N, C-alpha and C positions, 0 to 999 in steps of 0.2 A: 268444701264448700265452694272453691273457685271453679271446679271442674261442672260438680251435677247442674248446682245453680244455672249456670247460662244455659249449657243442654235443656234445663227443665222451660227455660224463658222461651230461648226458640222453638219447641213446642207448644208453646202457649199454656202448661204448666204449670201452677202455682206450687211452688215448691213446701207448702204448710200441707196443700191438699196431696202432695205425695206422701208425706211424711205420715198423715191422716190412713189412707190408701195402707199402707204398709203394717202398721198397727194395728187396723181392723183385721187385716187377712191375717194375722199373727196369734192373732187372739181368739177370731173364727176358729182356724185350723185347731189349738188346745178344746175349743169348747167342746168341737165334735168329739173329743176323746175324754169329756169330761163327763161325770155323773149329773144331770141336768132333770128338772121336775117336767114332768112329761106336759105341762101346758107351757112351760118358756120354751119347749120345741116346738108347740105346735103353734105358736107367736113368732116364731123366727123368721118367717117366710120374705117378710117385707125386708128384713133385714139381712137377709144371707143374698139376696137380691142386689139391694141397694151395693153391697161390696161388690158381687159380680159386678155389676155396671161401672164401678169406679175400676175395677181390675183393667176391662177392655179401655177405658177412658186413661188412665196414666201409662198403660201401658200399650199403647197400639200394636198391633202388628198387621201391615202390608201384603199385600201379594195377589198371587192369581185366586186367590177363593178359599187354597188351602192352607196358606198360614195365618191361623187362626189359636187364637187362645183356648184351650181344653178345659175351660167351665161347663160344661154342662152337667159334670156329673157333682159339682159342687152345690147346684139347687135341688139335687135327687137325695142328698145324704139327708137331710134333717125332714123331708118332705114323704119320703118312702122308706131311708133303710132305719133311720133312727124311730121314728115313729112304730115301726112293727115291731126291730130286735134291740133298742133301746142305743145306749152309747159305741161309737164307732170302734170301740176295741172289742166291741166284741165280733166283727166280721172286715175289720181291714185284712190285710196282707200279710201286713210284718211278720208276724209268728213263723208264716210258712216260709218266707225266704230266711227267714233268719235261722231256722232248723235243716236248711240247705247244708248252710256251714256245719252244722253237729252228724248228721246222719248220710253227709254226702261229699263234702273236700274233707273235712276230718279225718272221717273216716277212709278214703280215697288216698290222702295222703299218705298212708300208712303200709299201704299196698305194694307191691311191686310193681304195678303200673301195665302188666299185661293183658292184653285183650282178652285172652282164653280161662283165663282167672280172676279177671279183676272183681266180678260182681259177688263171686263166692268171697272171697279175702276180703272186700269192702265189708259183707253183709257180717260176718267172721268178725273184725273188727268193732264194728258199730253192738255186735252182743255182747261181746266184751267188755265195750264202754259200761253198757245197761246194768252187768251184771255187777261190777263195780260201783257204779254211783247207787244201784238198789243196797248193797253192802254200807256202804256210806251213810245212806240213808235210815238202817236198819238202826246202828250204831247209834246216831245222833239219839235217836227215839228212844232208843232202852237208856241212854243218860238221861233222858229227859224224866225219863220215868221212874228213877232210881236202881234201875237194875244193875248198873255196874258205877262204880265209887266216882264220882269228878272230884280230884282232886282244885280246892281251891286256895286262895291267899286270906291270910289273917287281915290282912291291910286294908283297913277301907276306904274305899274310890271316894275320890271327892270330887264334884260336882264338872268340874273347870278339871282337864284332863291335859298338861300340857307334855311337848314332844320339844325336841331339838335344843337339849339345857346347857347353857353358857352360863359363866358368872362374872357378876359386874363389880369389881370391887372403885370405890368412890375415897378417897382420901380429904382430908381436912382441908386441903389447899383446893380442891374438886377438882384435882386432876385424876383420872381414871385408869385399871388396866383391865381390859374383859380379855375372856379367852374360853377356851371350851375344855372340860377335863373328861378323860376315859380313865377308867382304873379296868382293869383286867384281873382276873383271879390268877392264869399263869404268869403273869411279868407281876403281879402282888405289888405292882407301886402303880401310881397315875400319870398322867401324859399330859401336860399342859400346850394346848393349841392357839397361839394368837386369835379370838373373834373380830371381826369390823362389826360395827355398829354403829348406825347415824349417831352424828355427834348430838342432833337435837334431841335425839331420846334420853340421850345420857344430861343432856341441859332438863330435860322435863322433869326426869326422875331424882336430880339434885334439889333444884327446886321443893318437889316435893316432900322429899323429906329434910329438907331446910325449913320448910313452915311449918316441919312439926316440934321443931326447936332443938333436933338434935344436931348438932356442929361439927362432929367428931366423922371418927371413919365411920363408912359402911357398908356392908353387902350387899346385894340383890342377886336372884337368881332368875334368868331368865330364857323365856321359851322362844321358840322363831314359828309355834305350832300349836293351838291350843283346839279342841272339841268341846262343843258346848251344847247342851239338848236344848233346841226353842221350838217352841208350838212340837212339840211331839218326835221331832228331827234331829239326828244328830249333825250339826255344822261343823266344819271346818274350816277356821281363820289361820292364816299366815301374814305373819310379818319379819321377814328375813332380807340382807341384804344380798345374798346369792341363793337361789333357787333356781335348779336345772340352768345355768348357767347367766340368770338376769337376778334383778332384784323384782321383791315381789311384796306386794305392800296391799293387803285386800283393807276393803271397806265393810262398814257396820252403820247400823243406826243405833244411837243412844241415847238412853231417856237420862233425863234429869227433871229434879225438881224446881217446878216454875217459884221464880220469886215472887213476893208477894202482889197481890194485886187489888184494886180497888174494886176490879169485879168481879165480887165472888160465885159467881155463874161457872167461872173461866177452870178450865180442865188443870189441877195442881202437877203434872206431868207435862213435859216438852221433849220431842226430838230433835235432835242432830245429826246429821251424817256425818260420819269421820271416817278418817284413814288410820288406819292403825302402824303403830312403829314398832310394837315389841309387847310383851307381857312378863310380867315380873312377878316375884314372893320375897318379899323382903328378909334376909338373914340373918339381922344384926339385933340382938335383944333389947329391950327397951323401946325401943320406937312404938309409937301408940297415933296410929291415923284418925282423920276426922273420921273415917266409916269404922273401923275398928281396931283392936288391938291385937287378934289371933294371926298367927304369923303364915298358918296355913290360906289366908286371902289370899286370892291369886288379883290381880291388878292390869289395866288395858292400859297403854299409852296410845292417844289419839290425838290426831290434828282435828278437832271439827271446823263445820262450815259456818262461815259468816251470818246465816240465816236460819232457823228452825227449819225442820221439813217435818209436815203430819203425815203419818201413814195413809191417812186418808184422803189425802192430796194428791198422795201419790197413786193409788187405786183409783183416783178420778180423771188425771191425766195421764197417765201410764209413762211417760218420760219426763222429767221436771231437771231445770238447771239450777247447779249450785256453783258456789263461788268457793273454795276453802279459806279461811283467814288467815292474814298477814300478821303475824307479830306473837311473841311470846304468850300473850294471854289465852288464843284459840289451842293451845298444846298443853294438856290435860292428863292426869291421871285421875281413871275410876274404876270401880272395881268392875271386874267383867261379867256382873249379876246386873249391871247395865245395861250390857248389850239386849237390844230386844230384837233386831232381824240382820243377816246378811243384804248386802249390797251389791247388785251390778251397775257398776260405773264405767264411764269411757271418757276420754279426752274431748276438750272443743277444740277438734282440728282446727288451726288456723287461727285461733282464738288466742285468751290466756292463758298461761300454762296453769292456773289457779281455777279455772273454769272448767267443769266437769258435768256432764249427762248421767241421772240416776233412771236406772230402769227397774220399772215394776216386775218382780221375779217371775219366771216362766211357768209356776206354781198358781200366781195368781191370773194368769193370762185368760183361762176358760170366763173366771168370775167377772171379769172387766167386761169381756162380752158378752155375757148372759144380760148384766146390767144395764147396757145398750142397747138391748131388745126392747126395754118398757121406759127410754128416756128419750 
């Protein structure tokens, strides 16, 4: 902000206009490659022209007449090509460029590199690759059709699949011990290694268990990664103190049941942006939570924002500013079933450490632009 805003002001450009231009350009590119109604494509000329005009104004390029923005193709994509061929996925050159890696670069790297036999060796390597891929595809089809027996496990898969398992033991005086545990067939014995977990994570879990009326020792099984199926997609959520050399705590949208209100027409559910701090299963017998007494129920430890944020607001605004709550009341344990969406979040550089910006997921960008055509 300290660098960008003064530069924009010297050029006479409003920072809000700069942000709006970037948002519209990104969403327009996704809209080009989406499946859109025919009438929407026909009515998009005016909005596309406005976006191109804003690109010229926000990103000026002065020179000798040649140093200009190459935006003429953007006008022709919906006006000419999308009306004839449909989505830009049908005619963009990305797949062809990608295939060069497969039948030129990869095959060429597996040759002797001699000019007199390079073409024949590259063709042979390419042919061998296709034979292997065809055989693999044939086996996969045969397995699905039942010609070959597929060995499956009798264990029923749970909706939430956890990875990176560790153990947290909390004692009656609220001290705790956390560790990784490995057990190998060759050694026949387990190996305990200390596992670093955030103190706020342990405090939140302890408060959650104590509120059930259990005052003794307890054990929870933690996970650094969980895979959930949301809207037909497999979404991976991570919450780890160390992942690829850094801490990694994803964000999500958590759905709560709204407290009773005088307005009967109000929606009974409300959503909050939240940062994940871990996933747990309760392993100690006899603990019944406010949600369920099922020991296989998986919970998420989250820190929520101070104010709710509806998904409709995010779809309309594209970028929304949120602030994490300060205090223990904003740290909660919720069932993983209450997670409704993954979130793309970045810090408010130069602002408070509790302030962040939530961005609409990329798969929703195309519809954002489509809705702007008629607004």
